[in-house]
N, C-alpha and C positions, 0 to 999 in steps of 0.2 A: 248256446255255449259251445256245442260241438263244432259248429261252423267256424266260430272264432278260433278254436284250437287248430283246425285244419288249415285255415288261411295263414295262421301264425307259423306253422311248421313249413308250409310251402315257401314263406318269405325267408326264414332263416336258412333253409337248405340251399337257397341261391347264393348264400354268402360263403359257401365252402371253398370256392376258388381263391378267396382272399385270406384263408387261414395260413398262419405262419408257424411252423413247427420249431420247438426248442427242446425236443426230447432225445437229443443225440446220445446222452449217457444213460437213458432209461433202460433198466433190465427187462428182458422180454417176459420174465416171470412175475413182474410187478403188476398189480391190479389198479393201483391208485396213483395218479399224478397230482402233485401239489404245486402251488404257485407262490412261494414265499417272497419272490422279488417283484411282484406285480400288485397293482391296485386296480379295482374294477369300478365301473359306473354303469347305471342302467335306468331307463324309464320303467315304471311299473303301473299296472292296472290291477286293482284288487277289490274284493268285496268280502266283508265279514258279516255274519248273520248269527243271531241267537233266536232259535225257534223252540216251540214245545208242542207236544201233543198229549191228548187225554184219551185213554182206551179202556173200555170195559173188559175185564180179564176173561170173562166167560164168553160173551157174544162177539168179542173183537171189534165192536163198534168203535170208531175212532174219529176224533176231530183234531185237525192240525192247525195250529195258530202260527202265522207267518208275519214278520215285520215287512214294511215297505220301505226299505232303505236302499240307498244308491251305491253305485261303484265309487271308488276313490282313485284319483290319478295323481301320480307324483314321480319321485325318483329315488334311487338308492345308490349306495357306494360301499365298497369294501376297502378300507384304508386304515393304516396303523394296526392291522390284524384284527379289526372289528368291522362288523357289518351293520348298517342302519338304513332305514327307509323313512321318507317323509311323504305323506299322501294327503290330499284334500278331497272332500266329498264333492261329487258332481250333483248339482241340484236335481231333485225329482220333478218331472214335468207335471203340469196341472191335470192332464188326462189320467196319469197314473194315480195321482192323489184321489181323484174322484172314484176310480175303480177299486182301489185297494186301501184307501185311507192314507193318513200321514203318520209316520213313525219318527219319534225322536230317539236318536241313538248316540250314546257315548261309549266309545270302544277303545281301550288302551291295552297295548300288548308289548311285552319285552321278551325276546327269546334269544337264545344263544345255542350254537351247534359246534361241538368239537369233534374229534375223531371218534370218541367213544360215547360222549354225553350230548344230550339235548335237553334244554330247560326252557319252559314256557311259563311266564307269569302274566296273568290277564285280569282285567276288570271291565265288566260290561253292564250298562244300564239301558234298557229299551222300554219305551212307552208307546203304545198304540200297535194293535195287531188286527189282522183280518183272518177269516177262516172260510173254508168251503162248506156250505151247508147242504151239499148234495144236489142242489138245483142246477139246471143248465143256465150258464151265464153267457149272454151274447149282447153285442152292441154296447150300449152305455149303462147296462144294468150293473150296479156295483155289488161287490161281495159284502157280506155282513162284516161290520167293523166294530172293534172294541177299543176305543181310545182311552178307556179307563184302566186297562190292564198294564201294569208295570212289572218288569222282571229285572232282577239284579243277579249277576253271575260273576264270581271271582274265585281264583284259585291258583294252584301251581301244579304243573305236570313235568315229570322227569322221564327221560328215556335213556337206556343203556344199550350199547351195541357190543356184543360179545366178540365178533370177528371183524375188526376194523381193517384187517389186511386184505380182505376180499369183498368188503361192502363199505361204501362211502355214503353216509347220510347226507353229508354236505354237498356231494356232487349233483344231487337232484333238487336241492332246496335253497342253497345259497351260493352254489357254484364256486366256492373257494377251492374245490378239488374237482378232479375229473376222473371218473372210473373208466378204465380202458377195456375191461373184460367183464362178461356177465358173471355175477356172483351175489351171494346173499349171506345173511347172518341171523341167528336167533337174537331176539331183543326182549327187553322187559321194560314195562312202563309202570310208573307209580303216580298217583294223583291225590291231592286233597282239594276239595271243591265245596263251595257254598252257593246254593241257588235259592232265590226268594221270589215269590210271586204275590202280588196284591191286586185286588180289583174292588171297585165300589159295590158290586153285586156278584152273585155267583158266576163263575167262569162258564159253566154249562147253562144255557138258557132253560127256562122252566119247561118249554115244549119238548126238550130232548132228554130230560132227566130220567124218564121212565126207561129209556134204552140204556142208560149208563148205571143205574142202580144206586146203592147206598154210597154216600160220600160225594155224589155229583153236585151237591149244593155248596161245595167249598169255594171260598173267596180269598182265602189266605193259605199259603203253603211255603214252608221253608224246610230244606233238608241239606244236611252236610254229608259229604261222601268221602270215604277213605277207601282207596282201592289199589290193587296191584294186578297187572295184566301181562302175562307172557305173550310173545308173538313171534312173527318171522317177517323179515324184510328182504327184498330181492331187487336188484337192478339188472334189467335185460339190456345189453348193449349190441347195437348193429351199426358198425362204422362209427359215424359221429352222432347217431341218434340213440336215445335211451327211453326206456319205459320203467318206471319205478313204482313199487307197491309195498306197503307195510300194513299189517293187520295185527291188532292187539285185543285180546278178550280176557276178562278175568272177573273175579268176584269183587263186589263192592259192599261196604258196610255203611248203612244209612241211618242217621238220626233225623227223625221226621217230626215236624210240627205242622198241624193244619187246623183250620177253623171253617165250619160251615155257617151259613146264614142262620141266625137265631139259635145257635147251639154253642156249647162250651168248647174251649180249646182242647185239642187232643195231641198226644205225643206217642210215637211208636219207634221201635228199633227193628230193622230188618236187613237181610242180605239180599242184594240184587246184582245186576250186571253192569260192568263198565266196558265200553268199546271205543277203540281208537283206530283211525284209518288215515293213511297217507298215500296219495296217488300223484304221480307226476309223469309227464312226457315232455321231451324237449330235444335240444340239439346243443352239443358242446364240443368246441374245438379249442386249440391253444389260444386263440384270440377272441372269436365270437362265441357267444353262448346265449341261451334263452330257453324258456320253458313255460308250461302251464301246469299248475299244481292245485290240489285240493287237500286240505287237512281238516279233519273233523273229529270231534269227541262227543260222545253221548253218554248220559247217565239216566237211569230209570229208578223210580221209587214206587212202591205199592202201598195202598191203604184202602180199607173197605173193599169195594168192588172195582177199584180203579188202579190203573197204572199211568203215571205221569212221567214222560221222558223229555228231557231237554237236550238239545244238541247245539254246539257252537261250531261254526265252520269258517274257513278262510279259503276263498278262491283267488288265485294270483296268476298274473301273466306278465312276463317281463322279457327283455332282450338287452344284452349288454356287451361290453368290450373290455378286454384286459390291456392295461398299459404297463410298461416298465416303470418301476419306481425310480425317483430321482430326488435328490436333496433331502429335506426333512421327511418326505414320504417313505424313506427307507426305515424310519424308526417304527417301533410298535407303541402301543398305548402306554406301556409302563415307562418308556423312555421320555415321554412328553414333558412331565414335570421338570426333569433335569434340563431338557433343551430350553424350556421357557425360562428357567432360572438363570440361564447363561446369556439371555438376550440383553 
């Protein structure tokens, strides 16, 4: 992934000579440049994942379960003052299926970013995981696989930026703006989330349960999380390049249900931790733009001797170009019904 990012940055930096400036009236004290009279298009490569791990609270013994899902390739556009992307999964090759198993993934996401607000609504369903059992794997020796494990994850996350005059969330993640000087802002994030896990038998194999203690025979788990997390975000700018980071940490209230093999259902209520992270690097001029970003959220719940943590992440790489609006493209989404009625 690191090599891909470096090659990408070398490519976009070569486009600098083609950039056309239209900032004649921009005040030198301004941090943010916006493009209200342009529409954008871009190809995109992305990968979304939903993974989880199980850890013994005392010994720190951990097993991490990963899906074997592919990248998606598609395109995106910013038009009528809204941004959208369409991407299709690239098939996983047979060698990878043998090594890591096959995962079925359904992953839907809707998000919007404004000057001060960001909202992300998502629904994920994954079936089939593999895990590292601590043995050395080489050649064609496959990792242990659990095709019977199914996870569902859905929820809503909101983000608020306190100082949008010196920090632009959109400049690093949907490029509808461009930040011209380094600057940051305090932020706060809130989320409500539901995670559910089911398996035909206990998630932790019998041979490992002694290391994980009580609760390790669970085969069903469901927890709902309500959290609020303050944090800080910063965009570092050097000429046309940028590096962006945002970290949010805060308390989370969990309502938990779990069931072990041959035992009764149990319920619990506890406080735990929510963490959110946004990272981005890229290149942004008046015409050409592009970047590599990673957005991740993680939620943890404790019961018996265990901590179970799930994390959902999106890796994204794109490069695009801004065009001057013309004709009906000068309208915003709220003008479209009126324009269509006049046809």
